[in-house]
C-alpha positions in Angstrom: -176.5 29.9 6.8 -174.3 28.3 9.5 -171.3 30.3 8.2 -173.3 33.6 8.3 -174.3 32.9 11.9 -170.7 32.2 12.9 -169.5 35.3 11.1 -172.2 37.4 12.9 -171.2 35.9 16.2 -167.6 36.8 15.6 -168.4 40.4 14.7 -170.5 40.7 17.9 -167.6 39.4 19.9 -165.3 41.9 18.3 -167.8 44.7 19.0 -168.2 43.7 22.6 -164.5 43.5 23.0 -164.1 47.0 21.4 -166.8 48.4 23.7 -165.2 46.9 26.8 -161.9 48.4 25.7 -163.4 51.8 25.2 -165.1 51.7 28.6 -161.8 50.6 30.2 -160.0 53.5 28.5 -162.6 56.0 29.7 -162.4 54.6 33.2 -158.7 54.8 33.3 -158.8 58.4 32.1 -161.3 59.3 34.8 -159.1 57.7 37.4 -156.1 59.6 36.1 -157.9 62.9 36.1 -159.2 62.3 39.7 -155.7 61.4 40.8 -154.3 64.6 39.2 -157.0 66.7 40.8 -156.3 65.2 44.2 -152.6 66.0 43.8 -153.4 69.5 42.7 -155.7 70.0 45.7 -152.8 68.9 47.9 -150.6 71.5 46.3 -153.4 74.1 46.7 -153.5 73.3 50.5 -149.8 73.8 50.7 -149.7 77.0 48.7 -153.2 78.4 49.6 -153.3 82.2 49.1 -154.1 84.4 52.0 -157.1 86.1 50.4 -159.6 85.6 47.6 -158.0 88.1 45.1 -154.7 86.3 45.3 -156.5 83.0 44.8 -158.2 84.3 41.7 -154.9 85.5 40.3 -153.3 82.2 41.0 -156.2 80.5 39.2 -155.9 82.7 36.2 -152.2 82.1 36.0 -152.8 78.4 36.1 -155.2 78.7 33.1 -152.7 80.8 31.1 -150.3 77.9 31.5 -152.9 75.6 30.0 -153.2 73.5 33.2 -157.0 73.4 33.1 -157.4 70.2 35.1 -155.4 71.8 37.8 -157.4 75.0 37.6 -160.6 73.0 37.9 -159.3 71.5 41.1 -158.3 74.9 42.4 -161.6 76.5 41.5 -163.5 73.7 43.3 -161.3 74.2 46.4 -161.8 78.0 46.2 -165.6 77.7 46.0 -165.5 75.6 49.2 -163.3 78.3 50.8 -165.0 81.5 49.6 -168.5 80.3 48.4 -170.1 80.8 45.0 -168.2 83.9 43.8 -168.8 84.9 40.2 -165.1 85.5 39.5 -164.3 82.0 40.7 -167.4 80.4 39.0 -166.5 81.8 35.6 -163.0 80.4 35.8 -164.3 77.1 36.8 -166.7 77.1 33.9 -163.8 77.9 31.5 -161.9 75.0 33.0 -164.9 72.7 32.4 -165.1 73.9 28.8 -161.4 73.4 28.2 -161.6 69.9 29.6 -164.5 68.9 27.4 -167.3 69.0 29.9 -169.4 71.3 27.8 -172.9 70.7 29.3 -171.7 71.5 32.8 -169.7 74.5 31.5 -172.8 75.9 29.6 -174.9 75.5 32.8 -172.4 77.5 34.8 -172.0 80.2 32.1 -175.8 80.6 31.9 -176.0 81.1 35.6 -173.6 84.0 35.3 -175.2 86.1 32.5 -176.8 88.5 35.1 -173.6 89.0 37.1 -170.6 91.4 36.8 -168.8 88.6 34.7 -171.6 88.5 32.1 -169.2 89.3 29.2 -167.0 86.4 30.0 -170.1 84.1 30.4 -171.4 85.1 27.0 -168.0 84.5 25.5 -167.9 81.0 27.0 -171.3 80.2 25.6 -170.3 81.5 22.2 -167.2 79.4 22.1 -169.2 76.3 23.1 -171.7 77.0 20.4 -168.9 77.4 17.8 -167.3 74.1 18.9 -170.6 72.5 18.1 -170.8 74.1 14.6 -173.7 76.4 15.7 -172.1 79.5 14.2 -175.3 81.6 14.1 -175.8 81.1 17.9 -172.1 81.6 18.5 -172.2 85.0 16.7 -175.1 86.1 18.8 -173.4 85.2 22.1 -170.0 86.6 21.1 -171.7 89.9 19.9 -173.2 90.2 23.4 -169.8 89.5 24.9 -168.1 92.1 22.7 -170.7 94.7 23.9 -169.5 94.0 27.4 -165.8 94.0 26.5 -165.3 95.9 23.2 -161.5 96.3 23.5 -160.9 92.5 23.8 -159.0 91.8 20.6 -159.3 88.0 20.8 -163.0 88.3 21.4 -163.4 90.5 18.3 -161.5 88.0 16.3 -163.6 85.1 17.5 -166.7 87.1 16.7 -165.4 87.8 13.1 -164.8 84.0 12.6 -168.3 83.2 13.8 -169.8 85.8 11.4 -167.7 84.4 8.6 -168.8 80.8 9.2 -172.5 81.8 9.6 -172.6 83.5 6.2 -172.3 87.1 7.3 -168.9 88.3 5.9 -170.0 91.9 5.9 -170.0 91.9 9.7 -166.8 89.8 9.9 -164.9 92.6 8.2 -165.8 95.2 10.9 -165.0 92.9 13.8 -161.7 91.9 12.2 -160.7 95.5 11.6 -161.2 96.2 15.3 -159.2 93.1 16.3 -156.3 93.8 13.9 -155.9 97.4 15.2 -156.2 96.3 18.9 -153.6 93.5 18.5 -151.8 93.9 15.1 -149.2 91.2 15.9 -151.4 88.5 17.2 -151.0 85.3 15.1 -154.5 84.1 15.6 -156.0 87.4 14.5 -153.7 87.6 11.4 -154.8 84.0 10.5 -158.4 85.0 10.7 -157.7 88.1 8.6 -156.0 86.0 5.9 -158.9 83.6 6.0 -161.4 86.4 5.5 -159.4 87.8 2.6 -159.2 84.4 0.9 -163.0 83.9 1.3 -163.5 87.4 -0.1 -161.5 86.5 -3.2 -158.5 88.7 -2.3 -155.7 86.1 -2.5 -152.8 88.7 -3.0 -153.7 90.6 0.2 -154.2 87.3 2.1 -150.7 86.1 1.0 -149.2 89.4 2.1 -150.9 89.1 5.6 -149.7 85.5 6.0 -146.1 86.5 5.0 -146.1 89.4 7.4 -147.3 87.0 10.1 -144.3 84.8 9.4 -146.5 81.7 8.5 -144.6 78.8 7.0 -145.8 77.2 3.8 -147.6 74.4 5.5 -149.6 76.9 7.7 -150.5 79.0 4.6 -151.7 75.9 2.8 -153.9 74.9 5.8 -155.4 78.4 5.9 -156.1 78.2 2.1 -157.8 74.8 2.5 -159.9 76.1 5.3 -160.9 79.1 3.2 -161.9 76.8 0.3 -164.0 74.8 2.6 -165.7 77.9 4.1 -166.3 79.2 0.5 -168.1 76.0 -0.4 -170.2 76.1 2.7 -171.2 79.7 2.1 -172.3 78.8 -1.5 -174.4 76.0 -0.2 -175.8 78.3 2.5 -176.6 80.9 -0.1 -178.4 78.4 -2.3 -180.4 77.1 0.6 -181.4 80.6 1.6 -182.5 81.4 -1.9 -184.6 78.3 -2.0 -186.2 79.1 1.3 -186.9 82.7 0.2 -188.6 81.4 -3.0 -190.7 79.0 -1.0 -191.7 81.8 1.4 -192.7 84.0 -1.6 -194.8 81.2 -3.0 -196.5 80.6 0.3 -197.2 84.4 0.7 -198.7 84.5 -2.8 -200.9 81.5 -2.1 -202.1 83.2 1.2 -202.9 86.4 -0.7 -204.9 84.5 -3.3 -206.8 82.7 -0.6 -207.5 86.0 1.2 -208.7 87.5 -2.1 -211.1 84.6 -2.7 -212.4 85.0 0.9 -213.1 88.7 0.3 -214.9 88.0 -3.0 -217.2 85.5 -1.2 -217.7 88.0 1.6 -219.0 90.6 -0.8 -221.0 88.2 -3.0 -222.5 85.6 -0.7 -224.4 82.6 -2.2 -228.1 82.9 -1.4 -228.4 79.3 -0.4 -231.2 79.9 2.1 -233.3 81.7 -0.5 -232.8 79.0 -3.0 -233.8 76.4 -0.6 -236.9 78.2 0.5 -237.9 78.9 -3.1 -237.6 75.2 -3.9 -239.8 74.3 -0.9 -242.5 76.8 -2.0 -242.5 75.4 -5.5 -242.7 71.8 -4.3 -245.7 72.8 -2.1 -247.4 74.4 -5.1 -246.8 71.3 -7.2 -248.6 69.2 -4.6 -251.5 71.7 -4.1 -252.2 73.5 -7.3 -254.0 76.9 -6.9 -257.3 77.1 -8.7 -258.4 80.3 -10.3 -262.0 80.7 -9.3 -262.8 83.0 -12.2 -261.4 80.8 -15.0 -261.8 77.4 -13.4 -258.3 76.3 -14.4 -255.4 75.3 -12.3 -252.0 77.1 -12.4 -249.4 74.3 -12.0 -245.7 74.2 -11.3 -242.9 73.9 -13.9 -242.6 70.2 -13.0 -246.2 69.4 -13.8 -246.0 71.5 -17.0 -243.1 69.4 -18.2 -240.9 72.4 -18.6 -237.5 73.1 -17.1 -237.2 76.0 -14.6 -235.1 78.5 -16.7 -237.5 78.2 -19.6 -240.5 78.7 -17.4 -239.0 81.7 -15.8 -238.2 83.3 -19.2 -241.7 82.7 -20.6 -243.7 83.6 -17.6 -246.6 81.6 -16.0 -247.9 78.6 -18.1 -251.4 77.3 -17.9 -251.9 73.6 -17.7 -253.7 71.9 -20.6 -254.8 69.1 -18.3 -258.4 69.0 -17.0 
């Protein structure tokens, strides 16, 4: 027992040490990010654009370079300079998403869905949902985004991927066709096209697409493994949907049976009140037998006659043999 306690104490010490190390790492990362942002703000002050449109273009260029922490710092500085402008806010939300601050990003995107940048806001919400494996929701958001910006090839490709992962390959095909024709040489779109073809059991066409895209064997293998995983997920999803459908059918049949029974009872009510009243009347007769003044004999109830009620009813009134 002593050794168990010692072992448990050691494991707790290790856990505490690991937790402290994790907290220290997070703290250091936060300090580093804050330092980088402060430096970026200094650069912003030195190179501050003369108007808002130039500032927006500078912010977009920063994000194209993949410098999302810098763009976040620039966006915050721009909001202080120009106020809560939708064009700046949507870029800040994208910077928040790209730096892993998904909750804050989603809040900002949601605040923009009734503004002129609604399409980009829906796109951001769709990408957040997809990163959290909520592909049904991702497809809904990305569909709304595509309605706002139908010629955005990357958006159509992302929509196709969300459709594919949510078990709707028939819709993925249409979105991929649009994306492929809008940007036929885009590697991401070609990868999604190959993925769709593999999931659709068309390996030869998929291989041709991957070769045309110049994918190396390792990349082709990765696409094939992902397609296999998606295929398994779709089989499980289909089986679950079938089970759910059968359960709904059983519940509907049970509800119909219950409704039919209720209708039968409604058309053929049980005369409980009449039965009760009849029983009371017969009980009263049993206690107070009626005497026929002409014959001088009492007519008694079935209980006094020693006969059961059905027999009495089938034979008619019975005279008592008792004086």
